[in-house]
N, C-alpha and C positions, 0 to 999 in steps of 0.2 A: 508511406506517407511522408512528404516533406513539407515543412513549414518554415516561415521566416519570423523570428522574434527579434525585434529591433529595440534596443535600449534607447529611449528618447531623453531621459534625464536621470541623474543620480544626485541625491541630496544627502546631507548629514542631519539626521533628526536628533535633537538634544532634549533632555528633560525640560519640562515647562517651568520647573523651579529648581534652584541649585540644591545639591546634596549637602546636608549639614556637615560641618567639619568632623564631628565625632563618628560619622559613617563613611569617611573617605577611604578607609581600608577594609576590604572584605577578605578575610583569610580563607583560603581553600582548605577543605576538610580531608580526612583520610579517604572518604568515599570519592571525592573529586580526584585525589591522587591515584586511586585505583582505576579510575575511568580512562578509557582510551581517548586519544586526541582526535575525536571525530565530531562532525557537525551534522547530526541527523536532520534530513530535510523533510518538509511536509508541504503539501500543496492543497489548498482549498479551492474547489471550482464552484462558482456561483452563477446563477442565471443573471441576465441583464438587470442592471440597476435602473429604476424608473427615472431618477433625476440625474443631474450632471455635476453635483458638488462632491464627487468622490474624492478627488485629490486633497482638498483642504480638510475634509472630514476625517480621512484616514490618517493624515499626517498630524493633525491637531490632537486626535485621540491617542495616537501613538506617543506623542510628546508628553501628554499628561500621564500615561501609564508608566513611562520611563522614570518619572519622578518617584514612584513607589518601588519599582523594580530597578533601582539605581545601578546594581552591578552590571546589568546588561548594557548600560551606556558608558561603562568604564573600559579599562584595558587590563588584560592579564599580565602580571609581572612575574616572569620566570617560573611559572607554574607553582607559585607560592601564595600569591594573593592577587586580588583584583584592586587596582587603583581606581576608585570611584570618582573620576575626575570630570564626569559629564561630557566626555569627548563626543558622545553620540554614536548612532549606528548608521551604516550605509543603507539608504532607502532608494531603490531603483524603480523607475517606471518604464514599461515596455508596451509595445503594440504588436499584436499577432495577426498575421495575414490570413487567418481562417476563422471559422465560427466555432463556438464552444461545442456545438453538436458534432462537428467533425472529430474532435478529440474523444468525445464520449462514444462515438461509433467504433473507433479503432482500438481504444485503450492501448495505444502504442507506447510501451514503457521507454523506448529509446527517445521519445520526445520529451519526457518529463523533466530531464535535466535542463531544458531550455527555459523552464518557468521558475527556476530557483537561482539565487545569486552565486552559488558555488557549484562547480562541476569537477569532474576528474582532472581536467586540464588546469584548474586553479588550485590544486591541492597544496601548492607551495605558497599560498597567499599568507598575509599577515595574521598569524594565529593569536595575536593579542586581542583581536576584535571578537567579542563574545556572541554577537547576533547580527544577522543580515536579513533584509527583507526585499522582495521584488514583487511589484504589483503589475499584472499583465492584463491588458484590455484586448478582447477579441473583436472581430469585425461586427459581430452581432450585438455587442455591448456586454457580453459575458465577461466575467472577471475570474482570474486565478491569482490567489495570494500565496506566494511561496516564501518560506522562511527557513533559515538554518540557524541552529543554536549550538554553541560549544557544549559538549558533554562535561567539560571541566567546570562549567558554571552551575549546572543543575541537570537533573534527570528529566525524563519525559513529563512527569507530573508537574514539575516546576515550569517547564517550557509551555505546556498546554494551559496551565493556569494563567500564565502571562498573556497568551493569545486570547483566551476567553475573556480576560479583563479588558484587553484592547477592544475586542468586539463589543462588550457591554457598554463601554464608554462611547464608542463610535455610534452605537444604536440609539441610546437615549440619555447619554451624559450621566449615567449612574455613578454613585460614589465608588471610588476605587478601593479594592481590597488592599490592605496594608500587610504585606508578607513579612515573615520573620526570617532573617538570614543569620542564624546562630548555630548552624549544624557543626561548625568547626569547634565550638566549645564542648560538644558532646563527643565528636570524633576528630581530635586534632591530628594533623598530618604527621607522618613519621619520616624524618630525613634519611634514616638508614634503610628504609624499605626499598627493595629492588623487586618490582613486580612487572612481569610481562603479560599483557592481556591475551597475547596470542593472535590478535587481530592484525592481519597483514594487508598492506596496500599493494595491489597487484597491477600496476600501471602497464607492465610489460607483458601481461598475459591476457588471453581472450577470456573475459568473464561474461557470463550471460545471466541476466535477471529476468525471471518470469513470474507471472501472477497466477495463482491457483485459488479458485473460489470454492469453498465448501459450504453447502447449504445447511440450514439448521437440522433438517431431517437426516442428512447424511452424517452430521456430527453426532446426533443422538444415536444412530446405529453404531457409530464408532465407539462411543462411550459405553454402550451396552456390552462391549466385548471385554472391558477392563474396569468394572465398577469396584469401588467408587473412584471417580476421577472427575476433574473439571474438563470443560470443553477445550481449554488451552492445553491441558496436559494430554488429552487424547490426540489432538492435532499434532502437538509436538512429537509424540511417540510415533505417529504415522510418518511424519516427515523424516524423523531420525532414522527409522527403519529403512525407508526408501533411499535416503542418501547413503547410508552404509552399504546397502546392496549395490548402488550405482558405483561407488568407489571400488568395491571388490571386483566388479565386472569391467572396470576401466583399465587403462594402462598404468594405473598407480600401483605402488608397492602394496602387497597384500596386507590387509588390516587383520591382525590376529585377535584383537580385543578392542572394545570401546567402552566408554563410561560417560554417563550423563550426570551432570552435577549442577547445583546452584550454590554459590558461595554465600553462606549465612554466617558461619563462625569465622571471624577474621584471624583467629590464631593460626590457621593453616594456610594463610594467603602466601607466605613466603615459599612454602613447599610447592604450592600450586604453581606459583610463578616459575620456579625452577623446572618443574615438569613440562610446562608449556614451551620452554625454550629448547627442549631437546629436539634433535633432528628426527624427522620422520613422524612427528606428532601432528595429526590433522585436527585443527580446532574448529568447531562449529559454534557459532553464537546464535542463540535464539532470543529474540526480543518480542515482547507482547505489548501492544497498545490497546488490547481488548479491555473493555470496561470503561475506558475514558469516553465521556459524552462528546466526542468530536463533532458529530453531526448535529449537535445543538448549537454550535458556534455560529452566531448570526450577527453580521456587522450592520444590519439595518435593512437588508433587502432580501431576506429569506435564508433558509438553511442550505448547506452545501448540497450540490448535486452529486458530487463525488469527492473523495479525499484520496490523495495518492502520495507515495514516496517516489524516489528516483532510482536510476541505476547508480551504483556506488562501486568504488574500486576495492571493496573489501571482500576477500574470498570467504566462502562458506557462511555468509550472513543470512539469517532467516528472520523475517519480520512478519508479525501477525497483527491484524487490526480487524475491527468489526466491519461487517458490511453495512450499508446504509440502513437496512431494516433492523440491524442490531442483533440478529440471532444467528447469522452466518459469520464466517471468518474468511477474510482475504489473506492469503499467505504469499509473501514475496520471497523468492528463493534466489540466492546469488551463488552460482557455481561455475566452475570452469566448463568450457564449452563441451568437451567430450563427456564429462560427468553428467551435465544437464541432459544431453541427448539420451543417455540411459535412464536417468532419473524420471523424466517426464513420460516414459513408456512403461514404468513399473506397474505391474498388474494391480497391486494393492492401492496405489495412488489413483489409477484410473477408475477404480471402483467407488471412489468417494468424492471426486471433485468434477467441476465443470468449468475449466479455465476459459474456454472461448465462448461457451454458451451456457451461462449459469441458470437460465430459465427456459428450458426446452419444453415445448408442448407437443402433444401428439393429437392430430386431428384425423378423424375417420369419416370419410365421405362415401358411404356405401362400400364399394370395393376399392376405394382410393384412400391411401394413408398419406398424410402430410406431416412432415417434420418441420416445426416452426419455432423460432425463438424471437425475442424482442428485437433482434438485429436483422430479422428478415427470414425468408423461407430457406430452410436448409435443403429441402428436396421433397419429392413425393414419389410414390411408387404405385403401380396399378395392380400389383399382386399382393395377396395377403402375406405380410411378413411373418416369419417364424424363427429365423436364425440368421446371423450375419457370419461373415467369414471368420471372425474372431470369437464367435459364440457368446457375444455380449447381449444380443437382443433375442428375446424368446417370444413365445406366444403371448406373453404379458406386455408386449410393446405398447398396445393401446391403453394400458393401465399405468403407464409411467415408468415401467421397469427399463430404464435407458441409461447407459453409461454416457455421460455428456462430455465428449471429447471430439475435436474436429477430425482426428484420424479415424475415429469410429465411423463417422459419416462418409469418409472417403472409402473405407472398406465397404460400407453399406452401398455406395454407388457402384463399386467395381464387382460386387457379387452378381453372378448370373441370375440369382433369384429375384433381383430387383431391377427396376427400370427407372433410372433417374438421369436427368440431363440438366446441368446448370446453365446451359446456353439457350434453352428454350425461352421464347418471349414470355413475359410475366404480365399478369393482370391483377388488379386489386379487388378483393371481395370483402364484404363485411357481413358478419353473421353474429348470432347470439349463442352463447354456450348454454349448457343446462343450468348454469347459475345466473343466467341473464346478464352476464358481463359482456360488454361489447368487445369483439375481437377483430382486429384488422390483420388479415393474413395475406402475404404475397404468395400467390399460387401460379402454377403454370396453366394457362388457359386451355391448353390442349389436353390436360389431364382431368379436367373437371367439367361437370354440367351443374353449375350452382343452383339452377332452378329445380333440379330433380333430386339432388343429393340431400340426404338427411345428415345433420352435423352433430357429432358428439365429441366434445373436447375433454381430454383427460390431461391434467397437469402433472408434469414430471416431478419426482420427489426432489 
């Protein structure tokens, strides 16, 4: 899918009231010092706004919030402090030549960087700017709000608190939270510390980022294998295992050992930094945004339809966030191309995620079985299915025992046991499931006799 995103205007939004003199300098902390120089992006996709005062509403509320979150409107000075000079933040407006529904049909991660103000190509931009915003308007009136914040200024919690307050003020002019920027008094920076995060920018290598969706039920099954653990720990362990297997099978040097760690005790940070700088060390970073109520962020015209990150030039970066329903997890994995090709075919990974079709339904019409997802019909067969070429589907197919991966369905099509044809003409039928929920399924008219078939819908796990 190709789209055109045209920047129509760029403004500098400044705080609505000046920062007091005693707050003009915000010292960076040890935690800021240890943070990599990255700008984590996030994009909120919203349905069309009913009225047309979007621009003044968003800009005015942003200006008000910057008065309380004043370091975001300043400039970073030599990685030591933020000069809170009210210089303001770049605020871009863009128009997109497609509808929001087109984006939500494809979930094309290669397009996401078009909706944020920073991309791989702009990696050498002015790093003294702490925050950038881009507001994108789709043909249908849908909106995508993209933002990037320097990790040197604050972590995800700080960044999301800022966006939440911006949304609250935009929605109903609520009083603004007054944050406290005093962490440097608790964790002062250390001038002598030499710490390498191990996060490498790979502009000259082919990196691939893909999205893997794990349902709540699959995560529960995963957790049951290693209790007690949290869902984030369980998913992290799965991704870690599969990435290690992928690297061992790739053309990379053999990995003889691996270690997973979380830096809590700062006393060992210098030794960790030295270890990460050694040749041959493969560093994987796992970040979790799970638990943050991002899908509650409402600028005044409803909650987000979807929240996304973008492709990044950082090797071996793994990001996790909640699905819209809040009980599943979206995993964004950034690997080199050859490693990703092995990783996404890992047997253990395929058993727990549905990257392309997170909600697959099995419909049984007498002797006809239909594979259907919310994105359309995957195919149907006129013989009773009992096994696929990769042994992933069994007699329990109609009970939701289905590994949800596009390649599985391609195997399903190629097997001599099944008769499926993506090129056949389609018709639209509506029916009611046993739970009386309306279901619109795109089916092949030559495969069904809707007036004679009895329908039994079984939802995949």
